[in-house]
N, C-alpha and C positions, 0 to 999 in steps of 0.2 A: 168671687172676689179672685180667688186662686185660679179662676179661669184668663181674670183679664190681664192678669201675670206674666201669665203664659203667654200669653196673644203679644203681651208688651212688649218682650226682649227680643220675639224675632223680629216687631215693626221699628224696633229701634235701632235694632242693624241693619235696617232696610234704609230709613230714615239718613244711619253714618255713612253709610255704604255708598249712596247716590249723592253727598253732600259735597264730594272730592269735586272738584272743577274737572271736566272733561278736557280734551283738547278741542279744539277748534277743527272742524270738517276740514277739508282740501276744498282750495278753492274752486269752484266752479267752472267747466269748459269752459261757460259763455262768459266770464267774467276776465278769461284770458283773453285783453288787448293783443298782445303783438304774435303774429304765427310762431307756430315754432319753428326755431332754427334747422333747415336741413343737417342732417349728417352729412361732412363733409364725403366726395365722393372717391373710392381710392385712386391713388394716382395710377394712371396705365401703365402697364406691362413694357417693357423697351423690346421692341419690336429691334430682331437683329436682321440688317439688312445682308442679305448674301453676298460675299465676295466674289466675285466671278472667278473663275481658276483661270489659270495661267493659259494660253493656249496652247494647244497639244500642236505639237509640230509635227504631223503626219508625211509619210510616204505619199508621192504622187509619180502620174505617169503623164507625160505629155506626146503627142504623135505625128508623126511625119509621113508625107507623101513620100510616092516611091520612088527608090534612089536621090532623095535629097535631104538636106540637113538645114531647108528652110525652115524659119519657122512661121507656124502659123497664126491670123490671129487666138484663137483658141488657145495655140498651146502660150502663147505671149500674156494670155490673159491665167490660166492656169500658172504660170511662172512667178504674175504680178502677188498673188495668192502665196506663195511659196516663199517671195520677196518679205510678206508681210511677216509672215510667221516669224519667216529666221531673223527680222528684226527684233524681234518681242523677244529673243531667246536667243541670249546674245553665247550663252554655252552650250549651242546645240549647231556643228557644220554640216553639210551638205556634200554628199556622195553623189555625181550623175555617173549614170552607169548607163551609156549609147549601147543599144541592141539594134539586129536588121532581120530582115523576113528571112526565108533558108536559101534565096534565088542566091545567086553571084558565087563566089569565091571566098574561102574563107578569109583570105588576103584581103580581098575587095572589101569584104562586110565589117571588117575588123575598121581599116579604116574609116566607112564610111558608121559607122557607130563613133566611133572619136569626133570626126565632124559634130555630129549630133548633140556628145556630147559636151564638147566646147562652143559650140552656136548656144547653146543653155548658161551654159555657164558665162559665157562673154555677156551675155542680155543680163541677167543678175547682176555683176559686175556695173552694169553699166548703169540697173537702179543708184546701183551704188550699195552693194552690200561686198564686204572685205573678199577679195578672191585669195587671201588664204586657207578662206572659212569651206572653201569649195573643191572638194578635190572630183576628177573625169577618170573615167575609164570604160572602153571598150570590149562588149561582150560577143560583139559579132553577132555569127548568129548561131551561137552556142548557146543561149538562156532561151527559146522560146519559150512565150506564155500559154502560147497554144499551138498544139500542133496539127499539122493538116497543108494540104497543098492546094488553097482553094483561097478570092482575096477577102474573107472573114480572117481565116486565119493569120493570111500574112498583114494587114492593116492592122492588128491589135501588136506582132510582132515586133513593126517598124514604128519603137518607140526610145524614150528617153526614162529611164525611174528616177527620181530625186527620193535619194532616203536621207533622214536626218541621221547624225552619229553623235556620239558624244566627240566635245574638243577635246577631252583627255587621249583619245586615241592617238590625236593628230598629236599632244605634247611628244606622247610615248614614242611613236617611229621616227621621229625629230630628234628625239634622245637618244634613240639607237641607231643615228647615223655615226 
């Protein structure tokens, strides 16, 4: 009998412990009628659109035939590009430097270089550029780009150099007068 009592106590504890209501198991996946709601997609990262930098007003050169200040079609094309750049940067002025090859006297080449610079200036003014933004100077044959006594050197030296300059330098020179 004593053995029954010893066995009865653990048996009683087992029955008492199992008599508590257990929570219901989670519903099976088959019972779930509606499809699961997908997690919202993360918002796309904003894409930075590159801002085009202001066009850089670069120096340019235009070329002339021997002993001529007439603008060729190629020269007009380059001047058109310079005009467009100048329109986009009103804070920049243009200095047109007339140059010649080494043939001819110093005086003659200074005058020819000035005619070349004036022809380019007039073309830009006719396109609509304010003439007060353009200065001209002739260096004649004093500033050759290429040294030499042949047609290749002479061709490179018969030119106008169009150089962008700050409009502040114009204001300073006008103030000093």
